[in-house]
C-alpha positions, 0 to 999 in steps of 0.5 A: 864124922862121928864114930860109935864105939862097940860099947855104945852098940852093945848098950843100945842093943841090950836096951832094945832087947830089954824093951822087947822083953818088957813089951812081950811081958806086957802082951802076955799079961794083957792076954791073960787078963783078957782070957780071965775076963772072958772066962768070967763072962762065959762062966756067968752065962753058964750059971744062967743057963743052968738056972734056966735048965733047972727052971725048965725041968721044974716047970716040966715036972709041974706040967707032968703032975697037972697032966697026970691029974687031968688023965686021972680026972678023965678016967674018973669022971669023963667030964670037961674038968679033965680036959681043962686040967690036961690042957693046962698040963700040956701048956706047962710041959711045953713051956718047961721044954722051951726053957730047958731047951734054951738052957741047953743051948746056952750051955754048949761047949762052943759058947764057953771057949774064949774066942776073943783071947784066941783071936788076939793070941793068933794076931799077936803071934802073927805080928811077932813073926812079921817083926822077927 
C-alpha cells in the first residue's frame, strides 16, 4: 500500500488552487476582451446612427426650404410651378424624416448594452457556483 504524506497533499492542493486562480484570471481577461470588442462594435453603430440622424436633419431642412419656396411661388403666381416645388419639398421632407427616424432607432440605449458579455458573465457565474 502506498501512503501519501501530508506534504504531498498540501502541494497538490496548492497546485490545484493555483490552477483555479489562473483559470479565473483567464476567464476575467476573456470577458474584458469580449466586453471591449462588443462596446467597440456598439460605438461604431452609434456613430453611424449619428451620421444618419444628421443626414436626415439636413435633408429635412433642405426639404423645408424647397417647400417654403413652393408656398412663396404659390402666393406669388398661383401657377403649377408652385405645385411642383411643393411636391418636391414634401418628398424631401419625408425622406429626411425617414432617415432621421432610422438614426434615432439605431441610437436607442438598448442597442448599446453589451448583451453577449452580460450573458457570458451570467453563464460563468452559474458554472462557478455549480463547481464550488
